[in-house]
Structure formats: structure tokens, C-alpha cells
N, C-alpha and C positions, 0 to 999 in steps of 0.2 A: 908276399902271392903274385905269380905270374903270371900272363899269358904266353902259351907258346903259340909261335908265327910255323908253320908249315906251308910251305909258298918259297915253288923254286924259280919262276919271276922274279929276280931286281927289282923290278916296278912296281910291282905285284905288292911286297913282300915290306917295302917301303912306305905304301900310302896305307897298310897297314897296320904298321910301326909307328908310322906317326899319327894318325887315327888314335889309338886308341892310345898313345901315350900324352896328346895334348887334350886329351881325356880325364886323366888321373893314371892310366895304369902301365903297370911294370909289364916291357915284356920283352923275349927272348925270341930269336929270328935262328930257322934252322932252314936249311938249302933243301933237303931231303927227309924221306919218312924215315930212314936210319941214321943219319943227325938228328932226329927231334926223340928216337931209341934213346940215343945217349945222353939227350938232355936231361929226358924225364928218367936215367939212371940217377942221375948225377943231382938233381934238382929236385928236391919232392916241393916245394913250395911253387910247384906248376899249380893252380887252379881250375887252367881253362885252356885247352887246345883248340886253332885255327885252323881248317888244315882243307887243305888244294886240294882236285880228284887227280887231275893228270899230272900225273908228273915221274919221274926215270926211278928206276931200277925198281922200287915197288910203291902205288900209283897208293889214291887216299881211301879208299874202299879196302884195301889189303892189310895199309895201317891203321885202322877201325879197326879190325875188326882184334891188330896186334895188339891194338891198347884194350880191347872188351875181356882178349883171354885173360891179362899179367893182372895176377890179384891186387896190386901195390895202383893201379891202375886205372882199373875197371870203373874206377865212379864218377872217376875224369867228366864231365863232358864237353863233350864236341861241337865245332859250329863247323860245315863246309863250308865251306864256297871257292863255285866253281864254273863254270862257262856253260855246262853240260843241266840240259834247261830241261832232257830230255825225262819222264815219268819214270822211266825201266827204273837209271842210275839214281835218282830220288827215293824212287822206294828201295832199293837194294843200299842205299843211304842213312833209313831210316830204320829199316827192321835192321842194320846189321847195330843200333843205338845213337849215333847224332843227335845232338838237341836239334838241331834246325841246321836246315842247309839256307845256303844264299844261292843269289844267281848272280854274276860276273855280269856284267858292272853294275855293283850297286852304290844307293844313296850310302854315306857315310851315319846320314839319322838312323837310318833299317837297319845295320850295322852295329853300332851303339846302342840301337834300343836291344836288339837283340843278346849281348852282350850284357845289359843290365838285367833285362831280365832273366839271363841263365844264372848270375852269380848270385845277385835274388834269392830265386830260389835251393841253392842250392847250399845244404846243411855242413856243416866241417867235420871231416871224418876225422876221428884219434888215427893213427896209428900206435900211440904205445899209449902205456898205462900214464906214466912219466908226461904227459904235456898237459893232462888237465892238475889250475892249476886254484888253491883252498882262496 
């Protein structure tokens, strides 16, 4: 089980990674939405995505829409972390399917609470009937 961090700012990515790892979570870093899509294709154990909105090439909202359109990924919960605090952006993210929207800078306790809440409320999704063990 891993958390995919999608963040183009290396300092913000490291802060997220350290906070999550110190609390027992495995993380995978992606510096762009394109790289994140590659990780999703090659790493089926991703259970949560934490993504920024302002990124080059493909922004976080576009990335969120791509995730929700893909049948294998659409149930992976997404927490958006952004410095964009305007109501229009928050509404767009929520309407596109993000589970939580956290405004930067955030307190690590707030982030960890949202991560725990999200993972506790998610039911495992079997992708293959052979995953069932008797």
C-alpha cells in the first residue's frame, strides 16, 4: 500500500514525503502528472493520491479528471493540496472527485488526519477474483 505524491516543487514534495513516512506510510514521488500516470500504470498498490494543482504540462484538475475517467484508478481517493484557496478552484476539484482539499501551507496534523480518515473509509477493491484468499 502506497501513497502517490504528485508535486513539482521538490521542497513541498520532501515535506509531504517525510511527514507521511514518519507516520508509517509508504510513498512514491512524482514530479509531474505525466510521471504520476506512469507510476499508476506500473504500481497497482497505490491506495491514495496526494496531488498539487499548479503543475506544468498538466495541472492537478486535469490530472484528477484523467484518474476518474480510468476504470482501474477511478476509485483511488485523491487529496488535493494547493495554495489556491479561491472557492471556484475548490469547487472544481470537489466536483471532479477529490476526497479532500487542503490549502497550503498546512499543518502536518491536518494532513495526517485527512490521510487517516480517507484510508480508513476506503474499502479494498479487488481487481481480480484470484486475489480472494480462503
